[in-house]
N, C-alpha and C positions, 0 to 999 in steps of 0.2 A: 478980949484977949484970950487966946487959946494956949493952953499949956499941956504938953504931952511929954511924959517921961518915957524912956525906953521900955520900962516895965509895963506900961499901959498898952503897948502895941501887941496885938494878938496875931500870931502867924497862922497860916492855913494848917500847918502841922499840928499846932496846939488845938485848933478847932477839930481836926480829925481825931485827935486823941480823946478829947472830951466827948465827941459824938460816939466813939466806939465804947467809951465807958458808960454813957447814958443810954445807948442803943436807940438813939433817934437823931434826926437831923436838926442842927441848931439853925442853919440857914438853908432851908429847902430851896431848890432852884425854881425860879418863876418860869412856868411854861410859856408865857407870852414873850419872854425875852428870847426864846429859842425859835420863834416864828420868823421865817425868812422874810426879811424886809417888811415885817408886820402885815404880810399878805395872808389874811385868814383863810380865804377860799382855797388857795393852793396848798396851804399847810394842813388842812383838815384830812383826816384819814379817808382813804378811798376804798374801804373794804366793804363791798356790797354784801358779802356773806353775813356780816354782823349787822350792818345798818339796815338792809332791806329784808333779808330773810328772817333773821332772828328778831331784830328790833321791830320792824313794821309788821311783818306778817305773823311772826310767832308770838309777839307780845300784844298786838293790838287787833289784827284782823280776825284771827281764829277765835280768841276769847270773845270778841264782839259778835261773831256769828253764833257761838254757843249761847251767849246771853240773849241774843235776839230770838233764837228758836225757843229757848226756855220761857222767855217773857210772852211770846206769842201763844204758846200752848197753855200757859197759866195766867191768862188775862183775867183781870178782876171781874169782867162781865160773864165769864164762863164758870159759874158756881152752881152748886145745888145745895139745898138746905134740908137737913134731916128733920125729924119730928120735933126736936127741941128748938129749931130755928137757927142752928149753928151752920154757918156757911162753910162749904168744902169745895176746893177746886175740882172741876170735872176731870182734869188731868193731874193725878197725884205725882209726887216726886219719883215714885217707882215707874210710872208710865213714861215720864220724861227720860229716865235712865234707860228704859227700853229703846227709846228713839235713838239715843246715842250709841247704844249697843248695836243697833241695826246699822248705824254709820260705821262702826268699827268692823262689822261683818262685811259691809261693802268695801271697806279699805282692804281687808285681807283677800277680797275677791279680785283685786287688781292683779292681772297676770301679764306676762311678757308677750303673749300671743296678740293681745289687743292694744296694749299701751306701751310696749317696749320697756316695761319695768315690772318687777314683781314685788309685792308688799307682803311680808310674812305675818302670820298671826301674832307673833311677839311684838312686831311694830304696831299693829292695831291695838294690842293690849296696852302698849306704852302710850299711845295716843289717848286712851281712856284715862290712864294714870295722870298724865300731864294736864289735860284740858277739862276733863269731867270730874275726876276725883280730886284734882288739884293738889297732888302730893308735892310737898315742898322741895324735896331733893331730886325730883324727876325733871329732866330737861331734855331738849332736843338739840342736836347739832345742826349746823347750817345746811349740810347736805340732806339731812332727813327732813328739814322744813321744806326744802326744795321739792321733795316728793309730795308733800302735802299741798304745796302751792300749785303743782301741776295736776293733782288729782281731785282735790276737794271741790272745786267748782262744778265738776261733773257728777260727783257722788252725792252732793246735797240736793240735787234736783229731785223733786217729789219725795223728799225725805219724810216730811210730816203729812203727806197726803192721806195716809190711812187714819191718822188721828184727827185731822181736820174733817174728813168725811164722817168719822164717828161722832165728833162733836156736833156737826151739822145735823145728823140724824137724831142725836140725843136732844138737841135744842128744839127741833121740829116736833119730836115726840112729846116733850114737856109742854110746848105751846098747844099742840093738838089735844092732849089730855086735859089741859086747863080749859080749852075751848069747849070740849065735850061736857066737862063737869059744870061749866057755867050755863050751858044751854038747857040742862035738865032742871 
């Protein structure tokens, strides 16, 4: 048995008054109820600027590239030991930072004569702030990520070649001196 008195009925005007007094929604709208005919695919946002440029490229691909280069240069097998036997990476954090500084220098070298766009030194410094120093409040806009998407594949080519060559020579030098010292 249901019993409902007139005083128990809550009107939408009363709900709005209480919501304004409490400063939050008592009955927030369900977004799924607003989907046209419950067709999820046609109701999803179609904003490629945020989905692809900022989301996929800016949040995943560029940080993965930075991580991959850092991990490659500081592999666990590329170490040297001091007199006390303490292991040190052949590529220090400062050396890895120089690699990404070189990438920023390459970025600011992009000029309109060859690529139809010019990247300023401030933009290159901002790239270092966002992806290398990982400053919390530094972000890129979608159009600026588009510049990175168009240029980075060409700029990272042979980026770590000097370091790889140096590591190769260093490893050969250590093996060669070990071989000489063992033969005597």
